[in-house]
Z-matrix of the N, CA and C atoms (Angstrom, degrees):
N
C 1 1.450
C 2 1.522 1 111.94
N 3 1.321 2 116.77 1 -47.00
C 4 1.464 3 120.40 2 -177.84
C 5 1.516 4 111.36 3 -60.96
N 6 1.318 5 116.92 4 -41.74
C 7 1.463 6 121.18 5 -177.40
C 8 1.522 7 112.56 6 -64.05
N 9 1.325 8 117.53 7 -20.49
C 10 1.464 9 121.46 8 -178.98
C 11 1.527 10 112.65 9 -84.64
N 12 1.324 11 117.68 10 -10.04
C 13 1.461 12 121.76 11 -177.55
C 14 1.522 13 110.97 12 -85.20
N 15 1.348 14 116.94 13 158.79
C 16 1.469 15 119.53 14 176.48
C 17 1.537 16 110.97 15 -58.43
N 18 1.326 17 116.27 16 147.00
C 19 1.466 18 121.65 17 -176.32
C 20 1.541 19 113.20 18 -52.96
N 21 1.342 20 119.96 19 -43.34
C 22 1.469 21 118.32 20 179.62
C 23 1.540 22 112.69 21 -63.07
N 24 1.319 23 117.02 22 -33.31
C 25 1.467 24 121.06 23 178.27
C 26 1.525 25 109.36 24 -71.33
N 27 1.324 26 117.00 25 -40.51
C 28 1.470 27 120.46 26 176.71
C 29 1.528 28 110.91 27 -58.69
N 30 1.342 29 115.69 28 -45.71
C 31 1.466 30 119.76 29 -179.37
C 32 1.522 31 111.19 30 -63.69
N 33 1.337 32 116.81 31 -42.99
C 34 1.469 33 120.74 32 -179.99
C 35 1.524 34 110.36 33 -65.19
N 36 1.307 35 118.28 34 -42.05
C 37 1.462 36 121.52 35 178.66
C 38 1.521 37 110.58 36 -62.20
N 39 1.321 38 117.07 37 -45.12
C 40 1.469 39 120.93 38 179.79
C 41 1.520 40 110.71 39 -63.36
N 42 1.319 41 116.26 40 -40.78
C 43 1.466 42 121.45 41 178.58
C 44 1.532 43 110.94 42 -62.09
N 45 1.325 44 116.56 43 -47.17
C 46 1.464 45 120.15 44 179.65
C 47 1.523 46 111.23 45 -64.33
N 48 1.324 47 115.86 46 -40.67
C 49 1.458 48 119.27 47 -179.47
C 50 1.532 49 110.82 48 -64.97
N 51 1.325 50 116.43 49 -51.83
C 52 1.466 51 121.08 50 -175.50
C 53 1.526 52 113.00 51 -67.99
N 54 1.318 53 116.89 52 -44.64
C 55 1.461 54 121.06 53 -172.01
C 56 1.523 55 114.77 54 -87.96
N 57 1.326 56 116.95 55 -17.60
C 58 1.468 57 118.61 56 -175.62
C 59 1.526 58 112.68 57 -131.62
N 60 1.324 59 116.98 58 -58.89
C 61 1.461 60 120.43 59 -174.09
C 62 1.523 61 112.20 60 -60.07
N 63 1.325 62 117.75 61 -44.82
C 64 1.460 63 121.08 62 -178.20
C 65 1.525 64 111.82 63 -62.15
N 66 1.331 65 117.11 64 -26.77
C 67 1.468 66 122.08 65 179.71
C 68 1.522 67 111.84 66 -89.72
N 69 1.341 68 116.26 67 -38.63
C 70 1.463 69 120.94 68 -177.33
C 71 1.528 70 109.48 69 -158.18
N 72 1.349 71 118.32 70 101.50
C 73 1.468 72 120.79 71 -178.54
C 74 1.537 73 113.63 72 -59.67
N 75 1.333 74 116.83 73 -15.45
C 76 1.469 75 120.17 74 179.70
C 77 1.520 76 113.04 75 -103.61
N 78 1.328 77 117.74 76 15.38
C 79 1.461 78 120.90 77 179.89
C 80 1.535 79 109.48 78 -56.98
N 81 1.336 80 117.43 79 132.70
C 82 1.474 81 120.60 80 -177.16
C 83 1.523 82 114.47 81 -55.95
N 84 1.337 83 117.98 82 -31.74
C 85 1.460 84 120.88 83 -178.60
C 86 1.533 85 111.55 84 -62.37
N 87 1.327 86 118.18 85 -19.67
C 88 1.462 87 121.82 86 -178.58
C 89 1.527 88 113.71 87 -80.59
N 90 1.323 89 116.95 88 -13.10
C 91 1.474 90 121.44 89 179.19
C 92 1.534 91 110.39 90 48.44
N 93 1.317 92 116.47 91 57.97
C 94 1.461 93 120.74 92 -177.70
C 95 1.522 94 111.60 93 -75.83
N 96 1.305 95 114.66 94 151.03
C 97 1.469 96 122.59 95 175.24
C 98 1.521 97 107.98 96 -135.81
N 99 1.319 98 115.99 97 133.87
C 100 1.459 99 120.27 98 176.53
C 101 1.522 100 109.64 99 -74.29
N 102 1.313 101 116.72 100 137.02
C 103 1.458 102 121.50 101 178.42
C 104 1.525 103 109.09 102 -101.72
N 105 1.297 104 115.86 103 132.93
C 106 1.454 105 121.01 104 -179.17
C 107 1.518 106 110.14 105 -105.43
N 108 1.308 107 116.04 106 155.80
C 109 1.457 108 121.84 107 -179.31
C 110 1.525 109 109.49 108 -70.22
N 111 1.323 110 115.62 109 116.52
C 112 1.463 111 120.42 110 179.97
C 113 1.528 112 111.44 111 -101.52
N 114 1.320 113 117.67 112 -1.45
C 115 1.467 114 124.23 113 -174.58
C 116 1.526 115 111.57 114 67.86
N 117 1.330 116 117.84 115 -6.96
C 118 1.457 117 121.53 116 179.71
C 119 1.522 118 111.61 117 -112.32
N 120 1.318 119 117.20 118 -20.43
C 121 1.456 120 121.50 119 -175.80
C 122 1.519 121 112.81 120 -82.09
N 123 1.322 122 114.37 121 165.77
C 124 1.464 123 120.79 122 179.15
C 125 1.526 124 111.69 123 -110.15
N 126 1.313 125 117.48 124 9.82
C 127 1.457 126 120.62 125 -179.74
C 128 1.528 127 110.59 126 -82.35
N 129 1.327 128 115.36 127 155.50
C 130 1.456 129 121.67 128 179.37
C 131 1.518 130 110.72 129 -74.73
N 132 1.323 131 116.77 130 149.17
C 133 1.458 132 120.50 131 172.91
C 134 1.520 133 108.77 132 -58.61
N 135 1.313 134 116.35 133 142.19
C 136 1.453 135 121.63 134 179.63
C 137 1.516 136 114.10 135 83.59
N 138 1.324 137 117.57 136 5.96
C 139 1.464 138 121.00 137 -179.23
C 140 1.520 139 111.49 138 -75.34
N 141 1.319 140 113.87 139 155.63
C 142 1.461 141 122.22 140 173.19
C 143 1.518 142 107.52 141 -134.26
N 144 1.330 143 115.39 142 157.45
C 145 1.461 144 119.05 143 176.99
C 146 1.523 145 109.99 144 -109.54
N 147 1.327 146 114.90 145 155.82
C 148 1.453 147 124.40 146 178.94
C 149 1.519 148 107.31 147 -123.73
N 150 1.329 149 117.17 148 133.86
C 151 1.464 150 119.84 149 176.59
C 152 1.523 151 108.81 150 -83.06
N 153 1.341 152 115.96 151 120.02
C 154 1.457 153 121.34 152 175.34
C 155 1.526 154 108.48 153 -86.54
N 156 1.329 155 115.88 154 -52.49
C 157 1.465 156 124.07 155 172.15
C 158 1.526 157 104.89 156 -142.91
N 159 1.309 158 117.06 157 -177.07
C 160 1.469 159 119.15 158 176.92
C 161 1.521 160 111.59 159 -63.93
N 162 1.338 161 117.78 160 -23.65
C 163 1.460 162 121.24 161 -176.53
C 164 1.522 163 114.71 162 -106.25
N 165 1.348 164 118.46 163 -3.78
C 166 1.461 165 121.32 164 -176.77
C 167 1.521 166 111.03 165 -135.21
N 168 1.342 167 114.99 166 143.07
C 169 1.460 168 121.35 167 179.28
C 170 1.525 169 109.78 168 -135.46
N 171 1.323 170 114.82 169 159.36
C 172 1.470 171 121.92 170 172.88
C 173 1.524 172 106.73 171 -124.96
N 174 1.316 173 116.18 172 154.95
C 175 1.469 174 121.49 173 178.08
C 176 1.521 175 107.75 174 -121.13
N 177 1.330 176 114.60 175 136.88
C 178 1.456 177 119.23 176 178.69
C 179 1.510 178 111.18 177 -135.62
N 180 1.321 179 114.24 178 166.52
C 181 1.455 180 121.89 179 176.98
C 182 1.525 181 107.18 180 -143.12
N 183 1.301 182 115.91 181 152.32
C 184 1.458 183 121.17 182 172.13
C 185 1.518 184 106.26 183 -101.00
N 186 1.325 185 115.37 184 120.07
C 187 1.457 186 121.82 185 -173.77
C 188 1.533 187 109.68 186 -112.75
N 189 1.310 188 115.60 187 146.27
C 190 1.464 189 121.88 188 179.54
C 191 1.529 190 111.26 189 -114.89
N 192 1.317 191 116.90 190 24.94
C 193 1.460 192 121.24 191 177.82
C 194 1.511 193 112.72 192 83.18
N 195 1.335 194 116.82 193 173.44
C 196 1.466 195 121.73 194 -174.81
C 197 1.521 196 114.16 195 -61.37
N 198 1.323 197 116.79 196 -31.28
C 199 1.465 198 118.91 197 -178.97
C 200 1.527 199 112.51 198 -93.96
N 201 1.337 200 116.80 199 -3.01
C 202 1.460 201 120.70 200 179.68
C 203 1.515 202 114.31 201 75.57
N 204 1.340 203 116.81 202 7.83
C 205 1.464 204 120.43 203 -176.24
C 206 1.525 205 113.13 204 -115.10
N 207 1.314 206 117.45 205 -0.26
C 208 1.463 207 120.59 206 -177.47
C 209 1.515 208 112.24 207 -78.34
N 210 1.308 209 114.30 208 174.14
C 211 1.462 210 120.38 209 176.79
C 212 1.525 211 108.79 210 -64.24
N 213 1.319 212 117.68 211 140.33
C 214 1.459 213 119.71 212 -179.24
C 215 1.528 214 112.02 213 -65.89
N 216 1.324 215 115.59 214 134.49
C 217 1.458 216 122.15 215 176.53
C 218 1.520 217 108.16 216 -131.52
N 219 1.325 218 115.41 217 124.63
C 220 1.461 219 120.47 218 178.08
C 221 1.521 220 108.60 219 -95.66
N 222 1.329 221 116.24 220 133.62
C 223 1.465 222 119.04 221 178.07
C 224 1.519 223 111.26 222 -147.84
N 225 1.338 224 114.00 223 145.82
C 226 1.464 225 121.23 224 174.68
C 227 1.519 226 107.33 225 -79.49
N 228 1.322 227 116.53 226 133.70
C 229 1.467 228 118.45 227 176.78
C 230 1.523 229 113.14 228 -123.74
N 231 1.330 230 117.23 229 -1.22
C 232 1.465 231 120.11 230 177.18
C 233 1.519 232 107.66 231 -152.52
N 234 1.343 233 117.05 232 143.24
C 235 1.453 234 122.49 233 174.15
C 236 1.520 235 107.77 234 -150.62
N 237 1.338 236 116.87 235 139.35
C 238 1.457 237 120.41 236 179.69
C 239 1.515 238 112.03 237 178.89
N 240 1.315 239 114.43 238 -172.08
C 241 1.464 240 120.32 239 -179.40
C 242 1.525 241 110.11 240 -68.42
N 243 1.321 242 115.13 241 159.93
C 244 1.464 243 118.96 242 -179.90
C 245 1.528 244 110.51 243 -63.42
N 246 1.316 245 116.83 244 -34.47
C 247 1.471 246 120.66 245 177.41
C 248 1.531 247 110.60 246 -62.68
N 249 1.327 248 117.63 247 -46.74
C 250 1.452 249 121.40 248 177.40
C 251 1.523 250 111.29 249 -65.30
N 252 1.318 251 115.79 250 -37.51
C 253 1.463 252 122.55 251 177.63
C 254 1.527 253 110.20 252 -58.14
N 255 1.332 254 116.83 253 -47.10
C 256 1.467 255 120.20 254 179.11
C 257 1.515 256 111.34 255 -57.99
N 258 1.317 257 117.45 256 -41.53
C 259 1.464 258 120.57 257 177.33
C 260 1.509 259 112.23 258 -66.69
N 261 1.330 260 116.93 259 -40.06
C 262 1.457 261 121.28 260 -177.83
C 263 1.517 262 112.11 261 -65.69
N 264 1.335 263 116.81 262 -37.39
C 265 1.464 264 119.57 263 -178.93
C 266 1.530 265 112.63 264 -90.11
N 267 1.323 266 116.87 265 -1.33
C 268 1.467 267 120.50 266 175.73
C 269 1.522 268 113.59 267 82.67
N 270 1.324 269 117.44 268 24.48
C 271 1.463 270 121.52 269 178.57
C 272 1.524 271 108.89 270 -85.22
N 273 1.296 272 115.75 271 119.69
C 274 1.468 273 119.62 272 -177.17
C 275 1.528 274 112.06 273 -102.62
N 276 1.323 275 117.38 274 -7.85
C 277 1.466 276 121.02 275 -175.37
C 278 1.414 277 112.99 276 -90.53
């Protein structure tokens, strides 16, 4: 997904991930938003979004492993344009 984005967006995403997200997934500079279950979206429960630019977002989740007892690990599992993001999360408005 990342490789398909414009080069400036790729660089900004990598910068945000390396300099902020990897240190603190809740860093204010990431402008995170909690995603709620809309019954129409394809995102995982407990997901949040990160603003890459005004036109691009990433979605992440904090996972505790298959048994739910592992150490928490935050990871991005989706990135794309805001238009694609709206479709992915089931936003019709």
